[in-house]
N, C-alpha and C positions, 0 to 999 in steps of 0.2 A: 516829252517823256516817252519812253519805249512803250509804256502800257497803252498810251493813246493810239499809237500806230497799231498796236495789236487790236484793239478795240474797233478801229476803223476797219481792220481786215474782217472783222466779225460782222459788224452791222452796217457798214458803208459809211462814208463820209457824211450822207444826208441825215442820218440817224445818230449823231453825237454833236454836242456843243461844247466848245472848249476855246481857251485863249480869248476870253473876253467877248464871245459871241453872246447874242441876247438871250437872257435867261429871266426875263421879267415874270414869265409864266410861272414861275417857281416861288413867288412870294405867297406867304401863307395866306389862306382865305379870310382868316379872322384878325390877323397881325400883319398888315401891309407895310409896316415900318421895318420888317425883317426881311431885307433882300437876300437872296441865295448866295452863300459862299460854298464853291465846290471846286474840285479839280476839273470836272467835267459832268455833263449830264448825258446819259445814253439812253436810247430808246430801243429796247429790243422789239421785234415783230413776231417772235414766236418762243415757245418753250425751249426749243434747240438753241436758239440764240442766247437765252438767258443762262442755260446750262453752260454755254462756251465762255459767256462774260464771267461766270463765277468761277470757272475753271481757271481762266486767265488771272482774275483778281486773287485767288487763293494762291496761285504760284508766285505772285508778287507780294503777298500779304497786304493787299490793298483793301482798305476799308470800304464797304458799300452801304448806303443809306437808301431805302426804298421809297419812292414817292408815288402816291395815288392821287387822290383829289385834293390833298392838302387841307383837310377839314378837320383834323384832329385837334383835341384841346389839352393835350398834356406834352407839347413840345417834342412829339415823337419824330418830326421830320425836320428839327434843326440839324444843320450841317456845319463842317468846319472845311476849310478851304483846301485841305489835303485829302478830303474824303470824295468818293465818286458817288453821284446820284444815279440810281436807276429808275426812270420814270416809266411807268406802265401804260402811258397814254394810247400807244399804237397796238396794242393788245386789247382791242375793245369790241371784238366781234361775239355776237350771239350765234353760237354754233348749231344749236338745236333747241326747238320746244317740242317735247313729245308729250301729246295730248293724251296718249293713253295711260302712261305712267305718271303723268303731271309733273314732268321734271323740265327743268330748264338749264341748259349747259351754256356757260359764257366764259370767255377769257377775262383775266383779272382786271383789265383796264376799262371794262364796260361800266357806264354809269348807272347807278342803282335805279334811278328814275326811268331810264330807257328800258331796263329789265321789266320793271313794274307795268310800263305801258304795254310792252310786247306780250306780256302774259295775259293783260286784259284784253288785247285785241283776239285771244283765242279763248275768251270767257273764263279765265283762270286768274287766281289771286296770288300774288307774291306778297306776303303780309308784313315784310320788312318796312318800316316807315318812320322817318325821322327828319328833322328840319333840313338836314344838309343833303337829302336825297338826290337834288339836282346836280350835285358836285361830287358826291363820294363815289369812289369806284369800288366795285364789288370785292375786289382783292383786299382792298384796305377794310372794307366793312367785315369780311371774314376773319382777316388777321387781327383785327381788334374785338371780335364777337360782338359787334354793335348791337344796341338795345333798341329803344324807340318807344312808340306809341301804342304798340299792340303786343307787347311782350306778355301781358297779363293772359291773353288768349292764346298766342301763338308760339310763345318762347323767345328767347334770345336768337341771334343769327345762328349760333350752333344748332338749334333745334331744327333749322330749315336747310342745313346742309347735309347732302347724301354722299357727295364724293368731292375730293380735292386732287389736284395735281400740283406738286411743288418741287421746288429745285433746291437742294442742299447747298450749303456753303462751298462744297468742293465740286459742285457741277452735277452731282448725281441726281437724276429725275425720278421721283417717287410718284407714281401714278396709281390713284386709288378712285378712279373715275366710275363708281358703281352707282347705279339708279335704284338699288334695292334699299328697303327700309331695315330688314333684318339681316344682319351680318355678324355672326359671332366667331368668325374664323381668325382667333387670336387678337392681338392688341389692335385696337382701333386707332390706327396711325394717322388718320387725317386729324383727330384730335390734338396732335402734337402742334399743328399749325394754326388751328382755330384759337384766337385768342392770344398767341405767342407774339403778336406785334412785329412780326417779321425777323425775330431773332433767331429762329430755327431753319427757315427756309423761306423762299420767295414763292407765293402761290401764284400760279399761272393760269389755271382753269378751275372751276367750281361747277357743281351739280346741285341746282337748288329744288327743294321739294315746293310744288305749288299746291293750292287749294281750289276747289271749285269756287268760282266767283260769286259772292252774294248778289242778290238782285235788289236788296233794300238796305238802306242806311239811315238810321234815326239817331238824332242827337238831342241832348238836353243840356243846360247849364242851370246849376242850383246854388243857392247861397245857404250857409250854415254857421251857426255860431259856437258849436261845441265840436271838438276833435273826435270825441267819443262817438258822436252821431255820423260823423264822416265815416268811421269804420263800420257802425251798424247799418248804415245805408248801403255800403258796400255788400255786406253779407245779405241784405234784404234784396237787392237787386240780383245778385249771383244765384240766390235760391230760387227766385221768381222768373228770373230771365234764362237761367242756364246757360247754354252755349252762345246765346245771342250778344251777350254783354263782352264787347272786344276792347273798351277803353274806359278808364276809370282815372282821370287825371286831376291834380289838385293844385290850386294856387292860393297862397296866403294874400290878405287884403292889400298889403303894400305892393305886391306884384301885380294884381288885378287893376288896382288904380293906375299904376304906371302904364299898364297896356291899354287903358281906356280913357287916358287923359293926354291933353296936349303936352309934347308935340306928336304923340301917336294919333293917327287919323282914324282909330277904331273906336266907335262909340260904345259904352257900356251897355249889354243887352238887359242887364238888371242892375239893381242899385249897387253903389260902391261901399256900403256901409257893413256889409258881412265879414266875419272873421275868415271864413273859408269859402272857396269856390270850386265846385266839382264839375268837371266836364265829362259827359257820359256819352259813349258811343255803342251802337247795337247794330250788328250786321246780320241780315237774315234773308229770307227768301219770299216773304210776303209782306210788301209795303205797307198796305193798309192795316192789316192785322198787327204788324210788329209796332207801327206807330201808336195804335190804339192800346196795345199792351204796355208800352212804355208810359204813355199818357195816363193811363189807370194806375200804375205804380207810383208816378210822381205825385199824382192826386192823393193817393193813399199815405205816401210819405208826408206830404203837407198835413193831412188830417191826423196823423200819428205823431206830430212835431218833430219829424226826423230832419225836416228842412225848413227854412224860413221863407224861401221864394224859389221860383224856378221858371224857367222857359223852354219850351220845345221848339226846335227847328221846323217850320212849316214848309220852307221853300229850300231849294238847293243854295240859293244865296245866303239865306240865314244860317245854313248849316256851315258853310265855308267861312261865314263871319265868326261864329262861334270857335271854331278850330283855328282861325288865324290869330285869335286872341292868345291861344294856347302855344302854337308853334312859332310864331314870328318873334323869336327871342332877340332878333336884332334890335328892336326897340329897347329892350333891357340892356343889351350889351352897350348901345350907343349912350345911354343915361349913365352907365357906370363905368363908361370907357373901357369895358372888358377887362378890367383890372386882374379880378381873381374869380375863377369859376370852380364850383366844387360839385362833386357828384358821388354822394355817399349813399350807402345802404344800411338800413337798420331794420330790426322787427316792427312791423306795423304797429304793434300796441303800444311802443314807446317813442315811435317816431315824432309824434306830435309834441310830446314833452321835450325831446331833445331839440327840435326846431325852435321851440320857445326860449329855451335855456341859452341856445347859441344867439339868437336875435337880441336877447336882452343884453348879453355880454358884449356883443359886437357893437350895439349902439351906444355903449358907454365908452368906447374907445373914440378919443377926440378926433382922429384922423378918418374914421369911417363915415361916408356921406350918404351911402344907401346900402340896403340889403334886400335882395330879391329872392325869395324862396319859391320853389315851384317843382312839380315833378310827377312821377308815376307812382301814386300813393299804393295801388293795388300790388305793386312789385316791391314796395318798401324802399323805393329810390327817390331821393330828393336832391335837387340841384339848388345851389346858392350862387347868385351872382352878386359880388361885393364891389362897391366903388368906393374909392379912398381919396384922400387929398394930396397923398405923397405915396411913393412907391418904392420905399427903401427896403433892404432885407429884413430889417427889424419889424416894420409894420406887416410885411407878409408874414413872418414868423408869428406874430401876435394873433393874427387872423386864424392862421393855420391851426395854432394850438387850441382855439376856441372851437372850431369846427370839428377837428379830430379827437377831442378831448376823451370821449367815452366810447369810441369805436372798438376798442380792444374789450372793454368790460361788456359790451352788449354783443360781442361777436359779430360786429359789422363789418362793412368793407369801405376801404378809403376810396374805392372806384367801383361803382355799381356797373358801368357800361362803357366809360371812356377810356379805360385802360391806365397804365402806369407811365409809360413813356419815360421822359427825363425828369419831368416836373414833379412827379409824385413818388419817385424812387425812395426818397428818405423817409416817406411814412408808410412804405409797405410793410414794417414790422408791426404796424396797428392792425393789421388784417391776417398776417401769415406769422406762423411760428418760425423759430429759427430752424428747426429740422425741414419745415417745408421750403424755407428759402435755400437751404443747403442743397435739397435735392434738385431745385430748379437750376441752381448754379452747375450741379453734376451733370445735368441734362444739356445744358448749354456747352459746357466744356467737351462733352462727348461727341456732339453734333458740330460743333464750330469751335475746335481747339485753338484756332488762330484768332479767334473773335472778330472776324472781319465784317459780319453781317449785324447791321444796325447795333453797333456796339454801344454799351452804356445804357440800353434801354431796359426797363423792369429791374435788372439786378446789377 
């Protein structure tokens, strides 16, 4: 095809795969049975090359699907054989770490964990953290406004982005690479690209806000039998720990048992008989004092009947063990064959009741084999992994209807942190009004009138 030769002229033959060349790298990290179908895979090495590629594709009305680390959970990187894949792997440099302004500038293909480690070497903290950090590329993280384990303290990815450089579908470069926190000079254009899932432009560089690195990390795991006490414990710890409380994660009993029983190799730190398990993290600057303070508060919570049992991590090994139970969801994915994964957001006050309702309804379905709820309770964000005996459209629909049943009623969200992609598009109306969806379509049509960039995602 003519467009292939034009792309070779832009990036060089060594930076494009086509005509049956090896593309196994582009199998999705969670769904390895979905091999890549695409016209070609092109690897830009600079923002200017991204712009030239998109200008070329725009002239041919060639659809482009952007690939980062392929860790998404909403079908966002699925492709068709006539579509072009733009992979950001070779744009992976850290361009600068400014210790005075506490910022990190990186190209979009840089792996999140690499950025976290680079910041740590400068005694700084990049607080973004989630299970796929070793594979996720920062451009994809920003494009999906990823969440994670420390949103409660540091906010979603959006809250940690100061500047963005992106390329529009017609090849126009929009560069807003500012290190300043305050900037009220008109529309905040970078927000158009954060969370837009690559539908409005391809992010090529980001400037991230860093924090001073903590010098202490304390963690506890507690068992509770009453959801109301889960909420009360959160308020109790917030009030008494203040800014030290950075993580407050929740697992239901079925999930904890699955994570701490064979075939999992993780032993249970506390008994498996409680209804709820809360994972607590504090980051501070005085290791001994911070540990003593958390220990005192856990003791008070026991005395006041807020919790039934608890353990504090006394060593780095114990701390890693506790958090591996929360983070290593591959155990759950294997047990459930990763059939369906949900990522809903609801007000904390009714979340416990809604999870109980959904679990009871799901367990009555004859084809459902397991249900594992867990998540970021302090953010009102709960995940479900559902395993089932068959994978027909009808069974998927039945499960979706149960999970999403009351989202609109409680002004919740069908996607707290994973995005919409292709998989959740049919349910966007549970979380957005017709007027909001119409405005999103108008923005898309204005910026991408030919619908060439990540077509079909979100709307």
